[in-house]
C-alpha positions, -999 to 999 in steps of 0.1 A, spaced: 442 252 371 460 275 346 491 294 356 483 321 331 485 355 348 454 378 348 459 408 325 460 442 342 451 477 333 488 484 329 491 455 304 463 470 283 480 504 284 513 489 272 496 469 245 477 499 231 506 523 237 485 547 258 484 558 294 464 538 320 443 569 324 433 567 288 424 530 291 402 539 321 384 566 302 378 543 273 362 518 296 343 542 318 337 574 298 341 563 261 326 596 248 356 614 262 381 595 240 386 598 202 372 570 181 406 560 169 421 557 204 391 539 217 393 514 189 430 507 196 423 503 234 394 480 228 414 458 204 440 455 232 414 446 257 401 419 234 435 405 226 445 403 262 412 391 275 412 419 300 382 423 324 380 453 348 381 445 385 346 456 394 351 452 431 382 473 431 365 500 411 336 502 435 359 505 465 379 532 449 350 553 436 326 544 465 301 539 437 290 510 415 283 530 384 250 512 381 216 528 378 184 508 385 152 512 366 119 496 377 91 496 352 55 483 354 60 458 325 84 447 298 55 439 275 46 476 268 65 491 239 65 526 253 87 515 282 110 496 259 116 526 237 122 550 266 145 525 284 166 519 253 173 556 251 179 557 289 205 529 286 222 546 257 225 578 277 239 560 307 265 543 286 278 576 274 284 585 311 301 551 318 271 538 338 254 504 335 216 499 337 199 472 358 162 467 349 134 451 369 96 450 363 68 445 387 37 436 366 17 465 382 20 448 416 29 474 443 44 448 467 66 435 439 78 470 431 87 475 467 107 442 467 125 452 435 134 486 450 150 470 480 168 444 459 184 471 437 194 491 468 210 460 482 229 455 450 244 490 454 226 509 427 238 546 427 204 559 417 169 547 407 145 555 378 109 548 388 77 552 368 50 575 383 46 587 418 20 563 431 35 541 457 31 532 494 42 558 520 64 531 536 83 527 503 87 564 499 101 566 534 125 537 527 138 555 497 143 588 516 163 570 543 186 554 516 198 589 505 201 576 470 189 598 441 155 589 427 141 602 395 105 596 384 96 594 347 65 593 325 49 620 346 55 657 354 45 670 388 66 698 401 47 698 434 62 665 445 94 662 465 108 636 441 120 652 408 103 640 377 108 641 339 79 636 317 46 651 307 13 662 321 -8 631 315 -40 649 325 -36 678 302 -23 657 273 -55 635 274 -76 666 279 -62 680 246 -72 648 227 -107 649 244 -112 685 233 -105 675 197 -130 646 200 -156 671 213 -148 696 186 -158 670 161 -192 669 176 -190 638 198 -211 642 230 -212 606 242 -177 594 251 -167 560 264 -134 554 281 -112 522 283 -85 526 309 -58 506 326 -67 500 363 -64 534 381 -60 525 417 -22 522 417 -15 539 384 -13 577 385 -8 580 348 -40 561 340 -59 581 366 -47 614 353 -57 605 317 -93 596 327 -94 629 348 -83 648 317 -112 635 297 -135 645 325 -120 680 325 -127 685 287 -162 670 290 -171 695 318 -159 723 296 -184 713 269 -222 717 273 -242 686 267 -213 661 266 -209 631 289 -187 602 297 -211 573 292 -189 547 309 -153 540 321 -142 504 318 -109 494 334 -89 465 320 -54 451 321 -29 460 293 -33 439 261 -50 438 227 -75 411 236 -83 430 269 -90 461 248 -112 441 225 -133 427 253 -137 460 270 -149 476 237 -174 448 232 -187 453 267 -188 491 262 -211 487 231 -236 464 247 -266 478 265 -272 513 277 -263 544 257 -236 537 231 -208 562 228 -199 577 195 -163 579 205 -142 555 226 -110 570 241 -84 545 252 -57 550 278 -30 536 255 -26 525 219 -26 488 226 -61 490 241 -71 511 211 -59 484 187 -80 459 206 -110 482 204 -106 485 167 -104 448 164 -137 444 183 -153 471 163 -145 453 130 -157 420 144 -190 437 154 -194 451 119 -188 487 130 -170 511 107 -142 533 122 -147 562 123 -181 563 105 -199 544 132 -176 549 161 -143 569 166 -115 554 186 -84 572 200 -53 560 219 -23 574 238 15 570 234 19 569 196 38 536 194 45 522 159 14 499 162 -8 530 160 5 538 125 0 504 109 -37 498 116 -63 506 90 -72 533 96 -43 546 117 -51 555 153 -55 591 164 -33 593 195 -12 615 218 25 614 208 48 610 238 86 619 233 98 585 248 134 587 234 140 623 244 126 615 279 149 585 282 180 604 271 173 634 293 165 611 323 199 595 319 216 629 320 196 640 350 201 609 371 239 610 365 241 646 375 221 638 406 245 609 415 276 630 409 265 662 425 240 649 451 217 678 441 180 679 434 177 693 399 140 699 399 114 685 375 114 688 337 82 689 316 82 676 280 56 685 254 32 660 239 15 664 205 -17 651 190 -14 627 161 -47 629 143 -53 599 121 -82 582 104 -97 565 135 -111 598 146 -139 615 126 -169 636 130 -198 624 151 -224 607 129 -198 600 102 
């Protein structure tokens, strides 16, 4: 074994010619130090091979400076974009992000929640409010700040940052109806344990009820994926009354629907209109582009980071924050009858 001594915080401070407090700020709160000082300190850290004593920091602060985030899937681009911004925001506060996914399986989400709690996460970011009462009670007993994202529901005890999924989809449905469509098909993610998917379908129903003579011809639930969206669209267009517009619960399903429409020889939007939700980059590169609901993923991630850090540091419930969505009307949506 080497006799080489392990470099300390004091060693780094001497090497960089700064105080130990400045070194600590560079490592934990880099946004509070000038770029020139931070560069000098980090060069000293690299030269000496210094590694902070995580265990000592935890004992001293009684916190781990880690935040857990549990998302439904890592395959969905909307979560990746929001989490990237969330991680960037946490880093500015000197916090580290731990991420887990549960593949839309409630029991796996509960397991991940317990695992992150056992690892000492100072706070948790969860997606949506839909979860078992026992899990909610477990979180309450942990007395650890929990913030819910991708939804906005000020009536809930757990604070949230996000948008009104129901009203956002209703706004798109009203635009579809304004263009003369009266037969609307819906392709949705499974709704049983997904409050965002459920709210979006309900929003379409709200708009349809406001309009005389309109109807939702069919709702097909399918897992997330382009091929799944294609199969659901093909099923939608066989037998019964064909819709003139198919509204999809996310952009990936909408891309699948467009693929199936093309394979069936249907023109979009002349023969059938197709809409999505989320406004991921994929919606802009199809031909035609997908009419969709724009969600401010990056803003949501950054503001969520600020909120969860304030909750951890202050122990206070900051209330819920609503973010606005916008319609992105592109070529996949046209007038009924072409």
